[in-house]
N, C-alpha and C positions, 0 to 999 in steps of 0.2 A: 920357487915363489915364496916371498916374504909377507909375513902378516903380523899384526900386533895382538896379543891377549891380554888381559888384566884381570885385577881382583883387588878387593879392599878387605879390610879387617878392623873393625872398631875394638878398642880396649874394653875392657869389662867396666870401666868407668863411664863410658859413652851411655847417654841417657836411655837409647834404644836398648843397648845390651844390658844394662842395669835392670830394665824392665823385663826381659827375656829372663835373666837370671832369677829374679825375685818369683816369676811366674813357675819356673821349674824348681825353684827351692820348696816352693808352696806344694807342688805336685808331688815331689819326693817325700815330705812330710805326710800327705793323705795316703800315699802308696805304702810307706814304711808302717803305718798303723792299721791300713786296710788295703791289701794289695789289689781288690776288685773296686775300688773307688772310681767313679766316673767324674772326670774333671775336665773343665773346659774354662779357663781363667784369662782374663785380660788384665794388663797392668798399665797404668798411666802415671807418670811421674813429672812433677814440676816443683819449682822451688816452694819448700814449705809443706808438700803434701804428696803422699803416695795413695793412689785410688785402685782398689782392688775389685775387679768385677767379673761375674761369671755364673756358671752353674755347676753344681757339685752334688752328687750322690753318694754318700758314704756312712759307714758305721763308726767311723773315727772322729775325733775332735783335734783340731790343729790350732795352736795359738798363732793366729794369722799376722797380728800387730809385731808379735815378738820375733817372728820368722822374718818378717819383712825388715825390720830394723837389725837383726844380726846380718842379714845379706848386705844392707847398705854399709853397715860398719866394717865388714870383711872386705869389701870392695876398696874402701879407704875414705868414704865420706863421714868423717868423724871429727871435723873441725869447724865451728860456726863460720869462720872467715871463707869457706868455701862457698857459702849462700844455701847450702843444704847439707844437712847431716842427719846421722841416724837417730840422735836423742831428741832433737827438737822438730823432725818431720812428723806431720800427722798423719795417720793411717785411716783411711776411710774404706770400709768394707760393704759391698753391696753383693751378697750371693744368694742366689735362688736354687731351688731344687730343679734336677734335669727334667727336661719336657717328657711327659708320659708317651709322646709319640716315638721320641728317641728310645727310650726304655723298651718300647715294644719292637723296634726295629733291631734292637741289640740282643734281644731275648732268644731270637732265632739265630744267633751267632753270626748275624750278617755284618757287613762293613758299617762302621760307625760313621761314615760321611761318604758323600759322593764325590770323588777324587781322582785326579791324574797324578802320578808320582813318577820320579825319575831316579835312576841310580846311574852313576858313572864311574870308570876306573880308566887308568891308563899307566903306562910303564914309565912316565916321566920322573918319578920320586920313589924312594923306596917303601913309602905308604900307599903308593899307587894312586896318587892325587895328581891333578895338575899343578905345574911347577908354581904358576903365579899365586894361586890360593895358598898353597903349602908355604911359600916364603912369606906372604903376607900375615898369615897366622902366627907363624914363628916369630916373626919381627914385633908384632903387636904384643905378643905374651913376653917376648923378652924384654920390652920397654916396662910392661906392667911389673914384671919380677925385679927389674932394677929399682923400681920404685918401691915395692913392697918388702924386698929382701936385700937389696944392694945398697950402694952408697949414693944414692941420688935423691936425698930428702927434699929437693927442690921441685921434684916432679908432683904433680896432682893426677887425679883418676882418669880425666877424660882424654881421649886421644883416637887417632885413626891412622892406619897405614894404607897406602895405595901402591901396587907394584903393577908394573907394565913390562912385558916380555916381548922380545921380537922372536917369531918362529920363522924358520927356513925349511921349507918343504915338510911341514907339520910337526917338525922337531924343535923344541926350545933351544935357542941359539945363545941370547944374552939377556940380561936385565937392562932395560932402556932408562927406566925412571923409578927411582924410590922416593915416595912422598911421604913425609911423616908430620903429623900434627900431634903436639905434645902440649897439655895444660900444664902451666908451671907457676911457681911462687913468683911474686912481683920483683923480688930483689936480685933475680939472676937475669944477666943479659942475653939477649937472643943470641948472639955470638957465642957465648959460652954453652948455652943449650945445644946449639947445632953441633959444636966440636963434640960434645959429650955424647950426643945421640949417634953421631957418625962413628966415633972411635969404639964406643961401648956397645952399641946395639947394631947397627948396620953392618959394620965389617966383621962383627962375631957371628952374624946370621947369614948374610948373603955368601954363598961359596965363591972363592976368587974366580973359578972358571966361568962363572956368569957375568964377571964384571969386565967392561971394556973402557977404553979411553973416553968414550962419549956417553958413558952412564952417567945420569944426573942424580944427585942428591938433594931433595929439596925438603928442609926441615923447618918448618913454620914459615913458609915462604911468605905468608901475609903479615908476619911479624909477632908481636906479643900474643899470647893466649893465656890469659890469667883467668878470666872469668869463663867457666866451662860447666859441664855437667848440667843437672836438672835446673840449676840456677840460671843458665843461659838458654836453654832449649828444653822443650817438653820430650820426655821419653815414651815410646809405646810399643808394646810386644808386637813381634811380627813385622817390623819395617826393614829387616836385614836378611830377607830370604835368600838373596843371591850370595852374599858373603857367609850364610849358614851352610851353603851347599858347595858349589864348585867354581864360583867366579863366573866369568863369561864363557868358560870353554865348554860347558854344558847347558842343556835347557833347565829352567825351573819349572817344577810342576804347578807354582803359583800359590801354593799354600804355605802358611808359617808352621812351624813345629812347636814352639815353646807354650807351655801351659796346657798341653793337651795329654790326655792319658792315652795308653796304647790302642785302645779300641778305636781311636780315630785313625783310619787307614792312611790319611794324609801325612801322618807321622809315621806310624809302625811300618807301613808297606814302603815308604821312602828308605827306610832302613834296610828292608829286605831286598829291595832293588838294588842298593848299593853293595849289600853282601853279594848279590849274584853277579852283579858287573865285576866286583874285585875278584871272584873266584874265576871268571872267565879269563881275565888279564894273567892273574898269577898261575893258572895252569898252562899259559902259553898258546891258549886258543885263539887269542887276539891281542894286539898291542893297545887297542882302545875299545872300549865297550859302554854302550848306553842302554840300559833296560828302561822300558816304559810300561806302566801297568794303569789301567784304569778301572775304578770301583763305583758301584751304585749302592747307595745308602740301603742297608736290610738285605742285600743281597751277599751270600758268602763267597762265591767264587768271583774272581776278576771278569769283567766284560770285555777287556782286551788286554793282549799281552804282546810286547814287540821287542826285538833286540836290534840294535844296530852297531855294527863294528867298523864302519868307515873303510872298507877295502883292506882291513889288517888281518882278516881272519885266516887261520890255518885250515879250518874245515868250513864247509857250507854254513851259512847263518841259520838255516832252517833246522839243520843238526843241532847248532847250539842251542837253539830255542827249546828243542825236544829234550835235551839233557838238563837244562835248567828247570823245565816244568816236571821232569821225573825225580829231580834231587831235592827241590826245595818246595815246601808248603807255601800256598798263596792265599789261603783262606784267612781271616782276621784272627780266628783262635790258633791257627797252624803257625802263623807268624809269632804271634804272642808267645806260644809254648815254646817255638824253636829258638827264638832269641833271648828267652826268659826276660821279658820285658815287664812283667809284674814286680819288678824290683827298683829301689829308689836310686836310679842310675842317671837321672835327666838333668841335675844340676851340671853334671860334667859337660853335657852338650852345648849349655846356653851360651858359652863364649868360646871364641877361636875354633868354631867350626863344629859341625855334628859329624863330620867325616874325617877319616885319616888318623884317629886316636886308637891306639892298639888295644887299650884297656876296654873299649866298647865291644859289645858282643857281636855286632853286624860287623865288625873288623876281622873277626876270627875266621880263620881258613879251615873249618871243620870238615868240610865236604871236598877237600882238594884231591883226596886219594880216590874218593868215589868217582869223581868227574873224570879223572885221568884213566880209570878202568874202563869207563863206558866209552872213551874215545879209543882205546887201545883195541 
């Protein structure tokens, strides 16, 4: 049986991803100075202005305009001709204290939000991520790296990658389409841009084993892409939740991650769900694993927990659930402590996916031996 799975990955200069990056850069600064900061931020960006809004409770001080401008400059918006740049963009801040009702709910070590969270893993790639999202993130990051560190000074920060893969009997067979949109300087031809992206990015990232004669490369198929970034489209945190997670292969819990401190279970428990699913696949208990957890605001223990292994399990699913519940903590405090989430690690997650990066704590297989012992 044949089907198509797909995923997209915006570059860090995409307006929505830039908004996520700023939100998490600010979160890191608050946590760096006060690990117990309660932070919930939203960022909107448009030509000439960055708007930071939200609720924060902290003992620290953060230079918000300075952090925002540093982040914008780091991404590459540092020239006035882009229509948006770090030095001339206004930064407007509207931040209030956290609601006393939320503080009360958290004081009992309860969940910081009512949330459904999802974690997924599969054996399609070495990082145990679905192939389409893995390739999409690697390709969009490669294009950004060529711009920032390579020999492509004609590229500008905005862009997006879309990958479609053909699956046969549940296994990825080949890449059907590689779609790339790259912002660029006005003095390079679209033909030269297309040649460069195919040769220096696509062919360097997509393994040849997944390329067929009918694989299509579509680079800027609509033509020129000179005006981009916040000068062309408003950016907003939380608008790329599927590309932040697993593409269309797994469900989304529906919540955005960036700008939220780890007391928000829609973020921290999503990381724990991924950690659990990855352990299931890495231990050989199943080839695919989806972990779903539900939380109620102010309640420490999850109100629901389930595991789906899509008929790939080696032992009964109920036994897998029992093992996971016995090995991993699922209260908000337990998750934060286990994954060491009161550290400034969140900027690393804001672009090119929250999962599949080995440097992040929820990707570490620290409980693999314990799980294997319980199976034997």
